[in-house]
C-alpha positions as CSV (number, residue, x, y, z in Angstrom):
1,X,77.1,96.9,80.0
2,X,76.1,93.6,80.7
3,X,77.4,91.2,77.8
4,X,75.3,88.2,77.4
5,X,73.6,87.3,80.5
6,X,75.2,86.6,84.2
7,X,75.3,90.0,85.0
8,X,73.3,92.9,86.2
9,X,74.1,96.8,87.0
10,X,73.1,99.3,89.3
11,X,70.6,100.8,86.9
12,X,68.7,97.4,86.7
13,X,68.2,97.9,90.6
14,X,67.8,101.7,90.6
15,X,64.8,101.1,88.0
16,X,63.5,98.4,90.3
17,X,63.2,100.8,93.0
18,X,61.6,103.4,90.6
19,X,59.6,100.9,89.6
20,X,58.2,100.0,92.9
21,X,57.7,103.6,93.8
22,X,55.6,104.2,91.0
23,X,53.7,101.4,91.8
24,X,53.3,102.9,95.4
25,X,52.2,105.9,93.9
26,X,49.5,104.3,91.9
27,X,48.2,101.7,94.4
28,X,49.0,103.5,97.9
29,X,51.3,100.6,98.7
30,X,54.7,101.5,99.1
31,X,55.9,98.3,100.7
32,X,57.6,97.2,97.5
33,X,60.0,100.1,97.9
34,X,61.5,98.9,100.9
35,X,61.9,95.6,99.4
36,X,63.4,96.9,96.2
37,X,65.6,99.0,98.5
38,X,66.7,96.2,100.7
39,X,67.8,94.1,97.7
40,X,69.8,96.9,96.5
41,X,71.5,97.2,99.9
42,X,72.3,93.9,100.1
43,X,73.6,93.2,96.7
44,X,75.2,96.4,95.5
45,X,76.3,98.4,98.5
46,X,79.2,96.5,100.3
47,X,79.6,96.0,104.0
48,X,82.2,96.5,106.0
49,X,83.5,93.2,105.7
50,X,83.7,93.9,101.9
51,X,86.0,97.1,102.6
52,X,88.4,96.0,104.8
53,X,90.9,98.8,103.6
54,X,88.8,101.5,104.3
55,X,89.7,102.4,107.8
56,X,93.6,103.0,106.5
57,X,92.3,105.6,103.7
58,X,94.4,108.7,104.0
59,X,92.4,111.6,102.6
60,X,95.5,113.3,102.3
61,X,96.5,110.9,99.6
62,X,93.4,109.7,98.1
63,X,94.7,108.7,95.0
64,X,97.7,107.8,92.6
65,X,98.4,109.6,89.1
66,X,98.9,107.6,86.0
67,X,99.2,109.6,82.9
68,X,96.5,109.5,80.0
69,X,97.6,107.4,77.2
70,X,97.0,107.6,73.2
71,X,95.9,104.1,72.8
72,X,94.4,101.4,74.6
73,X,97.2,99.0,74.3
74,X,99.3,101.5,76.7
75,X,97.0,100.5,79.6
76,X,97.4,100.4,82.5
77,X,99.8,103.2,82.8
78,X,102.5,103.5,85.5
79,X,101.6,105.2,88.7
80,X,103.7,108.1,89.4
81,X,103.6,108.9,93.0
82,X,105.6,112.1,92.5
83,X,102.5,113.9,91.1
84,X,100.4,115.4,93.5
85,X,96.7,114.8,93.4
86,X,95.2,116.9,95.8
87,X,92.9,116.0,99.1
88,X,89.8,114.4,99.4
89,X,87.9,117.4,100.6
90,X,84.9,115.4,102.3
91,X,86.1,112.1,103.6
92,X,86.7,113.7,107.0
93,X,83.0,115.1,107.2
94,X,81.9,112.0,106.1
95,X,83.2,109.8,108.6
96,X,82.5,112.2,111.6
97,X,78.8,112.5,110.1
98,X,78.3,108.8,109.6
99,X,80.8,107.2,112.3
100,X,82.6,105.0,109.6
101,X,85.1,105.1,107.3
102,X,83.2,102.6,105.1
103,X,81.9,103.8,102.0
104,X,77.9,104.1,101.3
105,X,78.4,103.4,97.3
106,X,77.0,101.1,95.0
107,X,79.0,98.5,92.7
108,X,78.1,99.3,88.9
109,X,77.9,95.5,87.5
110,X,77.4,92.6,89.4
111,X,78.3,88.7,88.4
112,X,74.7,87.2,89.4
113,X,75.6,83.3,89.3
114,X,79.4,83.4,89.8
115,X,79.7,82.8,86.1
116,X,83.1,84.9,86.4
117,X,84.4,83.7,89.2
């Protein structure tokens, strides 16, 4: 969660969309939902330029395995490429449906004024 400022979260933007939806329900004017959603898409959902590696994503090798450690000081763990991790069961369907390898997913946390660089 944000520590002392300079950050916001996907929850904050989701709440903004919800507030605009409630306002629309009460007033009959839902234009604020579109504005809130556009704000969310602009700042939290990366565009193609910000997902340059997605075109090389291999759904047959979706992840690397790292064992769980006993204490935080033992992280990050070493990746073990010899451990099978399974396949991504929906990647090909999503790519076929949407015509792109890009993922339409929100970032969780944002540096709103470049405080952290």
